[in-house]
C-alpha positions as CSV (number, residue, x, y, z in Angstrom):
1,M,-86.3,117.6,43.0
2,T,-87.6,121.3,43.7
3,I,-85.0,123.8,41.4
4,A,-83.8,125.1,45.3
5,Q,-82.6,121.6,46.4
6,A,-81.3,121.5,42.8
7,L,-79.5,125.1,42.7
8,F,-78.1,124.1,46.4
9,E,-76.9,120.9,44.7
10,A,-75.1,122.5,42.1
11,T,-73.8,125.2,44.1
12,K,-72.3,122.9,46.7
13,Q,-71.1,121.4,44.1
14,L,-68.9,124.2,42.2
15,A,-68.2,125.2,45.1
16,R,-66.1,122.4,46.4
17,A,-64.4,122.5,42.5
18,Q,-63.4,125.9,43.1
19,I,-65.2,127.6,40.7
20,E,-66.2,131.7,41.3
21,N,-69.7,132.8,42.3
22,P,-71.4,128.9,42.6
23,Q,-74.2,130.6,42.4
24,L,-74.2,132.9,40.2
25,E,-72.3,129.6,37.8
26,A,-75.5,127.1,39.2
27,E,-78.0,129.8,38.2
28,I,-76.8,130.5,34.7
29,L,-76.4,126.9,33.9
30,L,-80.2,126.1,35.3
31,A,-82.0,129.6,33.6
32,H,-80.1,128.3,30.2
33,L,-81.0,124.7,30.5
34,L,-85.1,126.2,31.4
35,G,-84.7,128.8,29.2
36,K,-86.4,131.0,31.8
37,E,-84.9,134.2,33.8
38,R,-82.8,133.9,36.9
39,I,-85.0,135.6,38.7
40,R,-87.8,132.7,38.2
41,F,-85.8,130.7,40.4
42,H,-86.2,133.5,43.3
43,L,-89.7,134.0,43.1
44,H,-90.3,130.0,42.8
45,P,-87.3,128.3,44.6
46,E,-91.0,125.4,45.3
47,F,-91.2,124.7,41.3
48,L,-90.5,120.8,40.4
49,L,-87.9,119.5,38.2
50,E,-88.8,116.3,36.9
51,D,-86.0,113.4,36.7
52,P,-84.7,113.9,32.6
53,V,-83.9,118.0,33.4
54,N,-82.3,117.0,36.1
55,E,-80.1,114.4,34.9
56,Q,-79.4,117.1,31.9
57,Y,-78.7,119.7,34.7
58,M,-76.5,118.2,36.6
59,A,-74.3,117.3,33.8
60,L,-74.1,120.6,32.7
61,V,-73.1,121.6,35.8
62,A,-70.1,118.7,36.0
63,R,-69.0,120.7,32.8
64,K,-68.8,123.2,34.7
65,A,-66.7,122.0,37.8
66,M,-64.4,120.2,35.3
67,H,-63.2,124.3,34.9
68,E,-64.9,123.8,31.2
69,P,-66.0,127.7,30.5
70,T,-69.4,128.6,30.2
71,A,-69.6,130.3,26.6
72,Y,-68.8,126.9,25.4
73,I,-71.3,125.3,27.8
74,L,-74.6,127.5,26.7
75,G,-72.7,127.4,22.9
76,Q,-72.9,131.4,23.7
77,R,-71.2,134.9,24.6
78,E,-71.7,138.3,24.8
79,F,-69.7,141.1,22.3
80,W,-71.2,145.3,21.7
81,S,-74.6,143.5,23.0
82,L,-74.0,141.0,20.7
83,P,-75.3,137.4,21.0
84,F,-72.6,135.5,19.1
85,R,-71.9,131.6,18.3
86,V,-68.7,129.3,20.0
87,T,-67.6,127.0,19.9
88,R,-64.6,125.2,21.0
89,D,-62.0,126.3,18.3
90,T,-63.0,129.7,18.6
91,L,-61.9,131.6,21.1
92,I,-64.5,133.5,24.0
93,P,-65.2,137.2,23.3
94,R,-63.8,139.3,25.6
95,P,-64.8,143.0,26.9
96,E,-61.3,144.8,25.8
97,T,-61.3,143.5,22.9
98,E,-64.7,145.4,21.5
99,L,-61.9,148.0,22.1
100,I,-60.3,147.6,18.3
101,V,-64.1,148.1,17.0
102,E,-64.1,151.4,18.6
103,M,-61.5,153.1,17.1
104,A,-63.2,151.2,13.9
105,L,-65.2,153.3,14.3
106,A,-63.8,156.7,14.8
107,L,-61.7,155.9,12.1
108,V,-64.7,155.5,9.1
109,K,-65.5,159.0,10.3
110,Q,-62.4,160.2,11.6
111,E,-61.8,159.6,7.1
112,R,-65.4,159.5,6.0
113,W,-64.9,156.7,4.0
114,H,-68.1,156.3,1.6
115,R,-67.6,152.7,1.5
116,P,-65.2,151.1,3.5
117,F,-63.1,148.4,2.8
118,I,-62.4,146.8,6.0
119,L,-60.3,142.8,6.3
120,D,-60.1,141.1,9.6
121,L,-57.0,139.1,9.9
122,G,-57.6,135.7,12.7
123,T,-61.5,136.1,12.9
124,G,-62.2,133.2,15.4
125,S,-66.4,133.6,15.6
126,G,-66.4,136.4,13.3
127,I,-66.9,138.5,16.8
128,L,-65.3,141.8,15.0
129,A,-65.8,142.3,11.2
130,I,-69.7,141.2,11.8
131,T,-70.1,143.2,14.4
132,L,-68.4,146.1,12.1
133,A,-70.9,145.2,9.3
134,C,-73.5,145.6,11.8
135,E,-72.2,149.0,12.5
136,I,-70.9,150.4,9.2
137,P,-74.2,149.0,6.5
138,E,-72.4,150.2,3.7
139,A,-68.9,147.9,4.0
140,A,-67.8,145.2,3.2
141,L,-65.6,143.2,4.6
142,V,-63.5,139.5,3.6
143,A,-62.1,137.9,7.5
144,T,-59.7,135.1,7.0
145,D,-58.4,132.3,9.8
146,R,-56.6,129.1,9.2
147,S,-59.1,127.4,11.5
148,F,-62.7,125.9,8.8
149,P,-64.4,124.7,11.9
150,A,-63.1,128.2,12.7
151,L,-64.7,130.0,9.6
152,I,-67.8,127.4,9.5
153,V,-68.9,129.1,13.2
154,A,-68.5,133.0,11.9
155,H,-70.3,132.6,9.1
156,Q,-73.1,131.1,11.0
157,N,-73.3,134.1,13.4
158,A,-73.5,136.6,10.2
159,K,-76.3,134.8,8.8
160,R,-76.8,135.2,12.2
161,H,-77.7,138.9,12.5
162,G,-78.7,139.5,8.3
163,V,-75.1,141.0,7.5
164,K,-72.9,137.2,5.3
165,S,-73.7,138.9,1.8
166,R,-71.4,141.9,2.7
167,I,-68.7,139.6,4.8
168,S,-66.1,137.1,2.3
169,L,-64.7,134.5,5.2
170,V,-61.5,133.4,3.6
171,Q,-59.7,130.3,4.6
172,A,-56.0,131.3,4.8
173,D,-52.9,132.7,6.7
174,W,-53.8,135.8,7.5
175,I,-52.8,137.7,4.5
176,K,-51.7,134.5,2.5
177,P,-55.5,134.8,0.1
178,F,-54.6,138.3,-1.4
179,K,-51.1,136.5,-3.1
180,S,-53.0,132.6,-4.5
181,C,-56.2,131.5,-4.4
182,E,-57.4,129.9,-1.2
183,T,-60.4,127.7,0.0
184,G,-63.3,129.8,1.3
185,I,-66.5,129.4,2.6
186,S,-67.9,131.9,0.5
187,Q,-66.8,135.5,-2.1
188,H,-68.7,137.7,-2.6
189,E,-68.3,140.8,-5.2
190,K,-67.1,143.4,-2.6
191,G,-64.7,141.0,-1.1
192,V,-63.0,140.0,-4.6
193,A,-62.9,143.7,-5.3
194,A,-61.4,145.0,-1.6
195,A,-58.5,142.5,-2.5
196,K,-57.0,143.8,-5.4
197,Q,-57.9,147.8,-4.8
198,G,-56.8,147.2,-0.6
199,F,-58.0,147.9,2.3
200,H,-59.4,151.0,3.9
201,L,-58.8,149.7,7.3
202,V,-57.5,146.2,8.6
203,V,-58.3,144.7,12.0
204,S,-57.0,142.0,13.6
205,N,-56.7,140.6,17.8
206,P,-53.5,137.7,17.0
207,P,-52.4,134.9,19.3
208,Y,-49.9,137.4,21.7
209,V,-49.2,135.3,24.6
210,A,-45.5,134.2,25.6
211,N,-45.0,130.4,25.2
212,K,-43.7,130.9,28.4
213,D,-46.4,132.0,30.4
214,K,-48.4,129.2,29.2
215,G,-48.7,128.2,34.0
216,L,-50.4,132.1,34.4
217,L,-53.5,131.0,32.3
218,A,-57.1,131.0,33.8
219,K,-57.0,126.3,33.7
220,E,-60.5,127.6,32.1
221,I,-58.7,129.6,29.4
222,F,-55.3,126.5,28.7
223,K,-57.5,123.2,29.0
224,Y,-60.1,124.4,26.5
225,E,-59.1,127.8,24.5
226,P,-57.5,126.1,20.8
227,K,-53.8,127.0,21.8
228,G,-53.2,128.0,17.4
229,S,-55.8,131.7,19.0
230,L,-53.5,131.9,22.0
231,F,-50.0,131.6,22.4
232,S,-47.3,133.6,19.6
233,G,-43.5,131.6,20.3
234,K,-41.3,132.9,22.6
235,D,-42.7,136.5,23.6
236,G,-45.6,136.4,22.3
237,L,-45.6,139.1,19.8
238,E,-44.3,136.5,16.4
239,D,-47.3,137.1,15.0
240,I,-48.2,141.0,15.5
241,E,-44.7,141.5,14.1
242,K,-45.6,139.4,11.2
243,L,-48.5,141.0,10.6
244,I,-47.1,144.9,11.2
245,K,-44.4,143.7,8.3
246,A,-47.2,142.3,5.6
247,V,-50.4,144.5,6.1
248,P,-48.5,147.0,4.7
249,Q,-49.3,144.9,1.0
250,V,-53.0,145.0,1.5
251,L,-53.9,148.5,2.7
252,R,-54.4,151.8,0.8
253,K,-52.4,154.2,0.7
254,E,-53.0,155.9,4.0
255,A,-55.2,153.2,5.1
256,W,-55.4,152.4,8.7
257,F,-53.8,148.6,11.0
258,I,-55.8,148.3,14.4
259,C,-54.3,145.5,16.1
260,E,-54.5,143.5,20.0
261,I,-51.6,143.1,22.1
262,G,-50.6,142.4,25.0
263,W,-51.2,144.7,29.0
264,N,-46.3,144.2,28.8
265,Q,-46.4,144.7,24.1
266,G,-46.7,148.5,24.3
267,K,-43.2,149.6,23.9
268,Q,-42.2,146.1,21.0
269,A,-45.4,146.8,19.2
270,I,-44.3,150.8,18.1
271,Q,-40.7,149.9,18.1
272,M,-41.7,147.0,15.5
273,T,-44.0,149.9,13.4
274,K,-41.5,152.7,13.6
275,D,-38.5,150.6,12.4
276,T,-40.5,149.4,9.4
277,G,-40.6,152.6,8.2
278,I,-44.2,151.9,6.3
279,Y,-46.5,153.0,9.6
280,K,-47.3,156.7,10.6
281,C,-49.1,157.8,13.5
282,V,-48.4,154.7,15.8
283,E,-49.8,154.7,19.3
284,I,-50.6,152.4,21.8
285,K,-53.9,152.8,23.0
286,K,-55.6,151.6,26.9
287,D,-58.7,149.9,27.4
288,L,-60.5,150.4,31.0
289,S,-57.7,149.2,33.4
290,G,-54.7,151.0,32.4
291,K,-53.4,148.3,30.6
292,D,-51.8,147.8,27.1
293,R,-54.5,146.8,24.6
294,V,-53.7,147.8,20.9
295,L,-52.0,148.8,18.3
296,M,-53.1,151.7,15.5
297,A,-51.0,152.9,13.1
298,K,-51.2,154.4,9.3
299,R,-49.7,153.7,6.0
300,K,-47.4,156.3,5.2
301,C,-48.8,157.4,0.8
């Protein structure tokens, strides 16, 4: 079978399965399998695919036809122009989460922290901690997650990007490890020091989808992504509220907390934050589509 024929059959199968952009998806899967750029398919559509290769390709197409996210099929997703390994134990990185990185980098510059200690709560594949480690070479970081398989993925990503020596990965639920000893993938001197002294910055992308909104999620998300990283109680604010109340325990005075929220949770998140009486400079940052996306707050003296 030629490349043109294989792509035609794959596109037809994906279209029947109501996959968006079926031709593009078919080309992405074949490019991944062959390790070649998609443009080559258009330049040389007559090239033959050996039967074993074609069978592998059709197996990938069948997975996509079941609405499995392409990132899981490829085992990778880009974030902040960096490649990250992802598995079904981790959420798939999304562009809007890059706003946390933007705000964090702005704060590091604004506050003139010389060697910032940063905590990433619910790190998943490690995108926030690793990206910040890449962007801030002098920073030391701690990243926690309740999922040990997710931490393994984060460890692999940290190693891939050459920053594992500056990130302590700890298995625990939110800030619990700083109250008692927990199991960690790795423990580093800088990370331990950060936990004892308090952090300059805490970032998090917690679950924030309301249980009642399960039916509104795309099939790719609901069927495949880890439920524990998506849903957070009746209104989606259960974990956000926990963090707002708990994070000051590990923040230095005048230190910052940055948290991703749902598109319609800004007013409630601001009110919960102000109600603690612990924060100042509370505000919501909107994403490029003009929707609520990030809560920012500074601990009072």
